[in-house]
C-alpha positions as CSV (number, residue, x, y, z in Angstrom):
1,M,6.9,12.0,15.9
2,K,4.4,9.1,15.7
3,I,3.8,7.4,12.3
4,R,0.4,5.9,12.3
5,M,-1.6,4.2,9.5
6,A,-4.5,3.2,11.7
7,H,-5.6,2.9,15.3
8,P,-2.9,1.1,17.4
9,A,-5.5,-1.6,18.4
10,F,-5.5,-2.7,14.7
11,D,-1.8,-3.4,15.0
12,W,-2.3,-5.6,18.0
13,I,-5.2,-7.5,16.5
14,L,-3.3,-8.0,13.2
15,S,-0.2,-9.2,15.1
16,V,-2.1,-11.7,17.2
17,I,-3.9,-13.1,14.1
18,F,-0.6,-13.4,12.2
19,L,1.5,-14.9,15.0
20,I,-1.2,-17.5,15.7
21,G,-2.7,-18.1,12.3
22,F,0.3,-18.0,10.0
23,P,2.3,-20.8,11.6
24,A,-0.9,-22.9,11.9
25,V,-1.6,-22.6,8.2
26,V,2.0,-23.5,7.3
27,L,1.7,-26.6,9.4
28,I,-1.6,-27.5,7.9
29,S,-0.2,-27.2,4.4
30,L,2.7,-29.4,5.3
31,N,0.7,-32.2,6.9
32,Y,-3.1,-32.1,6.1
33,P,-3.6,-32.3,2.3
34,N,-2.8,-35.4,0.3
35,V,0.0,-35.0,-2.2
36,I,-0.3,-35.5,-6.0
37,L,1.3,-38.9,-6.8
38,Q,3.2,-37.6,-9.9
39,Q,5.0,-34.9,-7.8
40,G,5.2,-36.4,-4.3
41,T,6.0,-34.2,-1.4
42,A,7.3,-31.4,-3.7
43,H,3.6,-30.7,-4.4
44,R,3.3,-29.0,-1.1
45,I,5.3,-26.1,-2.5
46,F,2.0,-25.3,-4.3
47,Y,0.6,-23.9,-1.0
48,F,3.4,-21.4,-0.8
49,H,4.2,-20.7,-4.4
50,V,0.7,-19.8,-5.7
51,P,-0.4,-17.4,-2.9
52,V,3.0,-15.7,-2.9
53,A,2.7,-15.3,-6.7
54,W,-0.7,-13.7,-6.3
55,V,0.7,-11.1,-4.0
56,A,3.7,-10.5,-6.3
57,L,1.3,-9.9,-9.2
58,Y,-1.3,-7.6,-7.5
59,G,1.3,-5.6,-5.5
60,P,2.2,-3.6,-8.7
61,M,-1.5,-2.9,-9.2
62,F,-1.6,-1.2,-5.8
63,S,1.6,0.6,-6.7
64,L,-0.1,1.8,-10.0
65,V,-3.0,3.3,-8.1
66,F,-0.7,5.1,-5.6
67,A,1.6,6.3,-8.5
68,V,-1.3,7.8,-10.4
69,L,-2.6,9.5,-7.2
70,Y,0.9,10.9,-6.7
71,L,1.0,12.3,-10.3
72,I,-2.3,14.0,-9.7
73,K,-1.9,15.3,-6.2
74,K,1.9,15.5,-5.9
75,D,1.7,14.4,-2.3
76,S,4.7,12.4,-1.1
77,K,2.5,10.1,0.9
78,W,1.3,8.4,-2.3
79,D,4.9,8.0,-3.6
80,L,5.8,6.2,-0.3
81,L,2.8,4.0,-0.6
82,S,3.7,3.1,-4.2
83,L,7.3,2.5,-3.1
84,T,6.1,0.2,-0.3
85,S,3.9,-1.8,-2.7
86,N,6.8,-2.4,-5.0
87,Q,9.1,-3.4,-2.1
88,I,6.7,-6.1,-1.0
89,S,6.1,-7.2,-4.6
90,L,9.8,-7.6,-5.2
91,L,10.2,-9.6,-2.0
92,F,7.4,-11.9,-2.9
93,A,8.7,-12.2,-6.5
94,I,12.0,-13.5,-5.2
95,G,10.0,-16.2,-3.3
96,V,8.2,-17.1,-6.5
97,I,11.4,-17.4,-8.5
98,F,13.1,-19.7,-6.0
99,S,10.0,-21.8,-5.1
100,G,9.1,-22.1,-8.8
101,R,12.4,-23.5,-9.7
102,I,12.2,-26.2,-7.1
103,W,8.6,-27.1,-8.0
104,A,9.5,-27.1,-11.8
105,Y,12.4,-29.4,-11.3
106,S,10.3,-31.9,-9.4
107,A,7.4,-31.7,-11.8
108,W,9.1,-31.2,-15.2
109,G,12.6,-32.5,-14.6
110,V,14.1,-29.0,-15.4
111,S,14.3,-26.0,-13.2
112,W,13.5,-23.5,-15.9
113,D,11.3,-24.1,-19.0
114,K,12.3,-21.6,-21.7
115,T,9.1,-22.2,-23.6
116,D,6.8,-21.4,-20.7
117,A,5.0,-18.1,-21.3
118,R,4.3,-17.5,-17.6
119,L,7.9,-17.9,-16.6
120,Q,9.2,-15.6,-19.3
121,S,6.6,-12.9,-18.5
122,F,7.2,-13.1,-14.8
123,T,11.0,-12.7,-15.4
124,V,10.2,-9.5,-17.3
125,L,8.1,-8.3,-14.3
126,F,11.0,-9.2,-11.9
127,I,13.5,-7.3,-13.9
128,S,11.1,-4.3,-14.1
129,L,10.8,-4.3,-10.3
130,I,14.6,-4.3,-9.9
131,A,14.9,-1.5,-12.5
132,Y,12.4,0.5,-10.4
133,F,14.7,0.5,-7.4
134,V,17.9,0.9,-9.4
135,F,16.6,4.1,-11.0
136,R,15.2,5.3,-7.7
137,I,18.7,5.0,-6.2
138,L,20.4,6.6,-9.2
139,I,18.2,9.7,-9.5
140,T,19.2,12.1,-6.8
141,D,16.7,14.9,-7.4
142,S,13.7,14.2,-5.1
143,S,10.9,15.5,-7.3
144,K,12.3,13.8,-10.5
145,K,12.8,10.6,-8.6
146,K,9.2,10.5,-7.5
147,V,7.8,11.3,-11.0
148,F,10.1,8.8,-12.7
149,S,9.2,6.2,-10.1
150,A,5.5,6.7,-10.8
151,F,5.9,6.0,-14.5
152,L,8.0,2.9,-13.7
153,S,5.3,1.7,-11.4
154,I,2.9,2.0,-14.3
155,L,5.2,-0.2,-16.4
156,C,5.5,-2.8,-13.6
157,A,1.7,-2.9,-13.4
158,V,1.4,-3.5,-17.1
159,N,4.0,-6.3,-16.9
160,A,2.0,-7.8,-14.0
161,V,-1.2,-7.9,-16.1
162,I,0.7,-9.5,-19.0
163,T,2.1,-12.1,-16.6
164,W,-1.4,-12.8,-15.2
165,G,-2.7,-13.3,-18.7
166,A,0.2,-15.3,-20.1
167,I,-1.5,-18.7,-19.5
168,R,-4.9,-17.4,-20.5
169,W,-4.2,-15.5,-23.7
170,M,-1.2,-17.3,-25.3
171,D,-1.5,-20.4,-27.4
172,N,1.8,-21.8,-26.1
173,P,1.7,-21.6,-22.3
174,G,4.5,-24.2,-21.9
175,N,4.4,-26.6,-19.0
176,H,2.7,-24.1,-16.6
177,P,-0.6,-25.3,-15.1
178,E,-3.9,-23.6,-16.0
179,S,-5.4,-21.0,-13.8
180,V,-6.2,-22.4,-10.3
181,L,-9.5,-20.6,-10.2
182,G,-10.4,-22.2,-13.5
183,K,-10.2,-25.7,-12.0
184,G,-13.2,-27.1,-10.3
185,G,-11.7,-30.5,-9.6
186,M,-9.5,-29.9,-6.5
187,D,-10.1,-32.3,-3.7
188,S,-11.5,-30.7,-0.5
189,D,-8.3,-31.1,1.5
190,I,-6.3,-29.4,-1.2
191,R,-8.9,-26.7,-1.7
192,I,-9.1,-25.9,2.0
193,S,-5.4,-25.8,2.5
194,F,-4.9,-23.6,-0.6
195,W,-7.4,-21.0,0.5
196,L,-6.1,-21.0,4.0
197,G,-2.7,-20.3,2.5
198,V,-4.1,-17.5,0.4
199,I,-5.5,-15.8,3.5
200,A,-2.3,-16.4,5.5
201,Y,0.0,-14.9,2.9
202,H,-2.3,-11.9,2.4
203,I,-2.1,-11.3,6.1
204,L,1.7,-11.5,5.8
205,F,1.5,-9.0,3.0
206,L,-0.5,-6.6,5.1
207,V,1.9,-6.9,8.1
208,L,5.0,-6.4,5.9
209,F,3.3,-3.5,4.1
210,R,2.6,-1.6,7.4
211,F,6.2,-2.1,8.6
212,A,7.7,-1.2,5.3
213,Y,5.6,2.0,4.9
214,R,6.6,3.2,8.4
215,L,10.3,2.6,7.6
216,A,9.9,4.5,4.3
217,K,8.2,7.4,6.1
218,I,11.0,7.6,8.6
219,A,13.6,7.6,5.8
220,D,11.7,10.3,4.0
221,L,11.5,12.4,7.2
222,R,15.2,12.1,7.7
223,E,15.9,13.0,4.1
224,N,13.9,16.2,4.4
225,L,15.0,17.1,7.9
226,P,18.0,19.4,6.9
227,E,15.7,21.4,4.6
228,R,13.3,22.0,7.5
229,E,16.1,23.2,9.8
230,E,17.3,25.9,7.3
């Protein structure tokens, strides 16, 4: 059985763009932009940390949409798409946690600022994503698992929104920088490298999403195979 999300030509085009473009963007971010004097070379983590954080935050929003569609239509396809979104979000969230600690230590002198609103809210999001998979493993009934997962996806999306607004809505944002989009003073080399990184990691998200969805679909087919044989 073939599991297809789009025309096979799209996979080839996406793969070529990723294999050529992604390494090129990484090399550009490591060599092209000037570094901020106060942070030195550690500033280059910015070109990884921020784009990855964006994906980690809007992944749960995709999952929310798919979860709501599942609750309405009761079609397993939407549950698998919601699962895939959360899988990629958790993967990118791990990248955010580790890269953030490195960057924080170089910029603030501590690897974790307990007063920083963005860090604390992102931790809640990270724990919520882990809880999603824990409960998905613990619940053995297929229909209950999918319904419960849908509501947990909604919770993760709420936490993602809170994390996004942490440095915008709270009076004590800690050491975390202001919104990147709200800054108009980035030098051209930093701005170009940053937006190239955003595009590259979004392409990475799309590549991983397509692979993860196919794997989830295969696992779902295997799980339901005995029922079809009876």
